[in-house]
C-alpha positions in Angstrom: 13.5 -3.2 -12.1 10.4 -4.2 -10.0 7.3 -2.4 -8.6 5.2 -2.4 -5.5 1.7 -1.4 -6.1 -0.5 -0.4 -3.1 -4.3 -0.1 -3.2 -6.7 1.1 -0.5 -10.2 -0.6 -0.8 -13.2 -1.0 1.4 -14.9 -4.4 2.2 -16.8 -4.3 -1.2 -13.5 -3.8 -3.1 -14.3 -0.2 -3.9 -11.5 2.4 -3.9 -11.3 4.2 -0.5 -9.8 7.4 -1.7 -10.1 9.4 1.6 -11.7 9.7 5.0 -13.3 13.0 5.9 -11.6 14.5 2.9 -8.1 13.4 4.1 -6.1 11.0 1.9 -4.2 8.0 3.1 -0.3 8.3 3.1 1.9 5.4 2.1 5.7 5.0 3.0 8.1 2.7 1.6 10.9 1.8 3.9 14.0 -0.4 3.8 16.0 -1.3 6.9 14.3 1.4 8.8 15.0 4.1 6.3 12.1 5.9 4.5 12.8 5.6 0.7 9.6 7.3 -0.4 6.4 8.9 0.9 3.4 9.2 -1.3 -0.2 10.4 -0.8 -2.7 7.9 -2.2 -4.2 9.0 -5.4 -7.6 10.5 -4.8 -9.2 9.1 -7.9 -8.0 5.4 -7.8 -6.9 5.1 -4.1 -3.5 3.6 -5.2 0.2 4.3 -5.2 3.1 2.8 -7.2 6.6 2.6 -6.1 8.6 1.7 -9.2 12.1 0.8 -10.3 13.0 -1.1 -7.2 16.0 -3.4 -6.7 15.8 -6.8 -5.2 15.6 -6.8 -1.5 13.3 -6.6 1.6 10.9 -3.7 1.9 8.2 -2.5 4.2 5.1 -0.7 3.1 3.3 1.5 5.7 -0.2 2.9 5.2 -1.2 5.8 7.5 -4.4 7.6 8.3 -5.5 9.2 11.5 -9.1 8.2 10.9 -8.7 4.4 10.9 -7.6 1.7 13.3 -4.8 0.9 13.4 -3.5 4.4 12.4 -0.6 2.8 10.8 -0.6 -0.6 9.0 2.5 -2.3 7.7 3.3 -5.2 5.3 6.8 -6.6 4.7 7.5 -7.9 1.2 10.7 -9.2 -0.5 11.5 -8.6 -4.2 13.3 -11.7 -5.5 13.1 -11.1 -9.2 13.9 -8.0 -11.3 10.7 -8.2 -13.2 8.4 -8.7 -10.2 5.3 -6.6 -9.5 4.0 -7.0 -5.9 0.5 -5.9 -5.4 -0.8 -5.1 -1.8 -4.4 -4.3 -1.0 -5.2 -2.8 2.3 -8.9 -3.6 3.0 -10.8 -1.5 5.5 -14.3 -2.0 6.9 -15.4 1.4 5.8 -18.1 2.4 8.3 -16.2 1.2 11.3 -12.9 2.4 9.8 -11.1 -0.8 10.9 -8.4 -2.7 8.9 -9.8 -6.0 7.9 -7.0 -7.6 5.8 -3.9 -7.0 3.8 -4.0 -9.0 0.5 -0.8 -9.7 -1.4 -0.2 -11.1 -4.8 2.7 -11.1 -7.3 2.8 -10.8 -11.0 5.5 -10.7 -13.6 6.0 -7.4 -15.4 5.4 -7.5 -19.1 
């Protein structure tokens, strides 16, 4: 089974654990259905959705204190040993989404 690993970072690649003490929330959806909702870890600013089957998924990162308040990234798992890594990068002082970086690795 595959994983989707989500990280929240600032422009200097430092973990953004929260804004004004409020953590980011991450949703995993498939075909419009919410499969999971997780609060981003307050130490590492990440979330792992594991044991996923092949298919198309959408990851949504939400926070009321950033623009846009909801950012999405669609991914496709094509291999049962795939790990998809998504990094949502925010300009910290302005609280604006700069980029969503994606990479894929093979699970060991």
